[in-house]
Structures are given as C-alpha cells and as structure tokens.
C-alpha positions as CSV (number, residue, x, y, z in Angstrom):
1,M,-31.5,8.7,20.7
2,T,-29.9,6.1,18.4
3,E,-26.9,5.6,20.7
4,Q,-27.5,4.2,24.2
5,I,-26.0,6.6,26.7
6,F,-26.0,5.8,30.4
7,P,-26.9,8.9,32.4
8,T,-24.0,9.1,34.7
9,K,-21.9,12.1,35.9
10,G,-18.9,10.6,34.2
11,N,-20.7,10.4,30.9
12,L,-22.0,14.0,31.4
13,M,-18.4,15.3,31.9
14,K,-17.3,13.4,28.7
15,A,-20.2,14.8,26.7
16,R,-19.6,18.3,27.9
17,K,-15.9,18.1,27.0
18,T,-16.7,16.7,23.6
19,L,-19.3,19.4,23.0
20,A,-16.8,22.1,24.0
21,L,-14.3,20.6,21.5
22,C,-16.9,20.5,18.8
23,R,-17.8,24.2,19.4
24,M,-14.1,25.2,19.4
25,G,-13.6,23.2,16.2
26,Y,-16.5,24.9,14.5
27,D,-15.1,28.3,15.5
28,L,-11.7,27.4,14.1
29,M,-13.2,26.0,10.8
30,D,-15.3,29.1,10.5
31,R,-12.3,31.4,11.0
32,K,-10.2,29.4,8.6
33,R,-12.9,29.5,6.0
34,N,-13.3,33.3,6.3
35,I,-9.5,33.9,6.0
36,L,-9.3,31.6,2.9
37,I,-12.3,33.3,1.3
38,R,-10.7,36.7,1.9
39,E,-7.4,35.5,0.4
40,M,-9.2,34.0,-2.6
41,M,-11.2,37.2,-3.3
42,Q,-8.0,39.3,-3.3
43,L,-6.4,36.8,-5.8
44,M,-9.5,36.8,-8.0
45,E,-9.2,40.6,-8.4
46,K,-5.5,40.2,-9.2
47,A,-6.4,37.4,-11.7
48,Q,-8.9,39.6,-13.5
49,E,-6.3,42.4,-13.8
50,L,-3.7,39.9,-15.2
51,R,-6.1,38.4,-17.7
52,N,-6.9,41.9,-19.1
53,S,-3.2,42.7,-19.2
54,V,-2.2,39.4,-20.9
55,E,-4.9,39.8,-23.5
56,E,-3.7,43.3,-24.4
57,T,-0.1,42.2,-24.4
58,Y,-0.9,39.2,-26.6
59,R,-2.5,41.5,-29.1
60,E,0.5,43.8,-29.2
61,A,2.9,40.8,-29.5
62,Y,1.1,39.1,-32.4
63,S,0.6,42.5,-34.1
64,A,4.4,43.1,-33.8
65,L,5.1,39.6,-35.0
66,Q,2.9,40.1,-38.0
67,D,4.7,43.3,-38.8
68,A,8.1,41.5,-38.4
69,N,7.0,38.7,-40.8
70,V,5.9,41.3,-43.3
71,T,9.1,43.3,-43.2
72,L,11.6,40.4,-42.8
73,G,9.7,37.5,-44.3
74,V,8.8,34.4,-42.3
75,I,11.2,34.4,-39.3
76,D,11.1,30.8,-38.3
77,N,14.9,30.6,-38.4
78,L,15.2,33.5,-36.0
79,A,12.5,32.1,-33.7
80,E,14.5,28.9,-33.4
81,S,17.4,30.9,-32.0
82,V,15.3,31.7,-28.9
83,P,16.3,29.2,-26.2
84,V,13.8,27.1,-24.2
85,E,12.8,28.8,-21.0
86,D,14.3,27.0,-18.0
87,G,14.3,29.7,-15.4
88,V,11.0,29.0,-13.8
89,E,11.1,28.1,-10.1
90,I,8.2,27.2,-7.8
91,T,8.2,27.5,-4.1
92,Y,5.2,27.4,-1.7
93,R,3.8,29.5,1.2
94,S,1.2,28.3,3.7
95,V,-2.1,30.1,4.2
96,M,-4.0,28.3,7.1
97,G,-2.4,25.0,6.1
98,V,-3.0,25.5,2.3
99,D,0.1,25.4,0.1
100,I,0.0,28.4,-2.2
101,P,2.5,28.4,-5.1
102,N,5.0,31.2,-5.6
103,V,6.3,31.1,-9.2
104,T,9.3,33.1,-10.1
105,L,11.1,33.6,-13.4
106,T,14.9,34.0,-13.2
107,A,16.2,35.8,-16.3
108,N,19.2,34.3,-18.1
109,K,22.1,36.8,-17.7
110,K,24.1,35.2,-20.5
111,Y,22.1,37.0,-23.1
112,F,19.7,39.8,-23.6
113,V,18.5,39.3,-27.2
114,P,19.3,35.8,-28.7
115,Y,19.6,37.0,-32.3
116,G,21.8,39.4,-34.2
117,F,20.9,42.9,-35.2
118,Y,22.3,42.9,-38.7
119,A,19.5,41.1,-40.5
120,T,16.6,42.2,-38.2
121,N,14.7,45.4,-37.5
122,S,12.8,47.2,-34.7
123,Q,9.6,45.3,-35.5
124,L,11.2,42.0,-34.5
125,D,12.6,43.7,-31.4
126,K,9.1,44.9,-30.4
127,A,7.7,41.4,-31.0
128,Y,10.5,39.8,-28.8
129,V,9.9,42.3,-26.0
130,S,6.2,41.9,-26.2
131,F,6.3,38.1,-26.0
132,S,8.8,38.4,-23.1
133,K,6.1,40.4,-21.3
134,V,3.5,37.8,-22.2
135,K,5.7,35.1,-20.7
136,A,6.1,37.0,-17.5
137,I,2.4,37.8,-17.2
138,T,1.4,34.2,-18.1
139,I,3.6,32.9,-15.3
140,M,2.0,35.3,-12.8
141,L,-1.4,34.3,-14.0
142,A,-0.6,30.6,-13.7
143,E,0.5,31.2,-10.1
144,V,-2.7,33.1,-9.2
145,D,-5.1,30.7,-11.0
146,N,-3.5,27.7,-9.3
147,S,-3.7,29.5,-5.9
148,I,-7.4,30.2,-6.5
149,Y,-8.0,26.6,-7.4
150,R,-6.2,25.3,-4.2
151,L,-8.0,27.8,-2.0
152,A,-11.4,26.9,-3.5
153,I,-10.8,23.2,-2.7
154,A,-9.7,24.1,0.9
155,I,-12.7,26.4,1.4
156,K,-15.1,23.7,0.2
157,K,-13.5,21.2,2.7
158,A,-13.7,23.8,5.6
159,Q,-17.3,24.5,4.7
160,R,-18.2,20.8,4.8
161,R,-16.5,20.2,8.1
162,A,-18.0,23.4,9.6
163,N,-21.5,22.3,8.5
164,A,-20.9,18.8,9.9
165,L,-20.0,20.3,13.3
166,Q,-22.7,22.9,13.3
167,N,-25.6,20.7,12.0
168,I,-24.7,17.2,13.2
169,L,-22.1,16.9,16.0
170,I,-22.9,20.0,18.1
171,P,-26.7,19.3,18.2
172,K,-26.0,15.6,18.9
173,F,-23.9,16.3,22.0
174,E,-26.2,19.2,23.1
175,G,-28.9,16.6,23.1
176,T,-26.7,14.1,24.9
177,V,-25.9,16.6,27.7
178,S,-29.5,17.7,28.0
179,Y,-30.6,14.0,28.2
180,I,-28.1,13.1,30.9
181,I,-28.9,16.3,32.9
182,D,-32.6,15.6,32.8
183,S,-32.0,11.9,33.7
184,L,-29.8,12.8,36.7
185,E,-32.3,15.4,37.9
186,E,-35.1,12.9,37.6
187,K,-33.1,10.3,39.5
188,D,-32.4,12.9,42.2
189,R,-36.1,13.7,42.5
190,E,-36.9,10.0,42.7
191,E,-34.2,9.5,45.4
192,F,-35.5,12.6,47.3
193,S,-39.1,11.2,47.2
194,R,-37.9,7.8,48.3
195,L,-36.0,9.2,51.2
196,K,-39.0,11.3,52.1
197,V,-41.3,8.3,52.1
198,I,-38.8,6.3,54.2
199,K,-38.5,9.2,56.7
200,S,-42.3,9.5,56.9
201,Y,-42.6,5.7,57.5
202,K,-40.0,5.8,60.3
203,L,-41.7,8.7,62.0
204,K,-45.0,6.9,61.9
205,K,-43.4,3.7,63.2
206,S,-41.7,5.6,66.1
207,N,-45.0,7.2,67.1
208,K,-46.7,3.9,67.6
C-alpha cells in the first residue's frame, strides 16, 4: 500500500464509510449516465428526422425562389422588405443537472407577408412560405444539436467519474478495509496466544 494506514477500529469505520460512499457515488453516476444516454438517443433520432426534413424544405424553397426570380426578375428589393428575425427566445430545462436549451420562435403578429401583392405572384408566396418553414425547422434543429452536444459532454464526464470510482477508489478502499480487518484479526490472534502463554505460565508456577 502506498499510503500508511494504521490498522485501528476507528480507521476501519472510516474506510468502510468511505467505501460505502464510493459505491453509492458509482451507482448514481451510472444511473445518471444511463439516463443521459437514453435522452441523447431520443434526440439523435429527432435530429435525423429534422435534417431530412430541412434538406427537403431547402430544396423546395430554393426551387420556388428560382421560379420567382425567373417570373419576376431578381427580387433583391422584395427580399430587403423581409424584417430581421428577432422573435427567437432561449430557455433551459435541466436533465440530471445538464442545462438543455429550449428554443422558441414567436411570430410577429404585426404582419403576415411583408410585401405587397400587386407586383408579385404565387411563386414568390411559395418561396416565402418555404423559407419560413426552413427557419422554423432550422431553429428546432439548432436546439436539438446543441442539446446533443451538451449531453455528450455530460455523458463523457459521468463516464470518467464512474470509471474512477469503479477502477480506482472502490478497489483502493476495499483493499484498505481488507488490510485493516486482516491486521486486527492477526493482532487478536497474537493477543490470544500471548494470554494463553501467560495463563499456562501462571498455572505451572502455581503447581510448583
């Protein structure tokens, strides 16, 4: 043993208490890791669905935009009428101590379509609706991807701590407890033998 431990009953109680705490800590870390993994796997399935959806929506949006450019000419002036999005809000929920973002998009109720209908057509309307869908799906995908990233970091930390408890601390204190118990038992045997010798010597002396 690298650390000098005196084999006393007090140290045995301390070692047993620490060992129990290490085992409880490992159980908690293992449970936390499993819950986080389950949460991340669910989000990964959702992320894949969103990626497939956003790719298809982007194709539709750019196709509609191309059609609008062909029928209306380059629509830079109309695009400039679309206001900057400022309705994104981020809150957080906790999963086993990990802050998971919740991103919401609040629609601006002041307008529905930010351009007039006189000099436009249905192709531009389709492009606008498609890109609005892209915006909403992109926000959801950003939320899920960020959540997966945070969960992956937390899982890695939980795994590292669980490994340290399982492979280092728990064996160490198991060894300490075993060492103290063996030492105390050896001391008891020595004490018993010593008392036996003393008793035998007194009996011999009293018989003389």
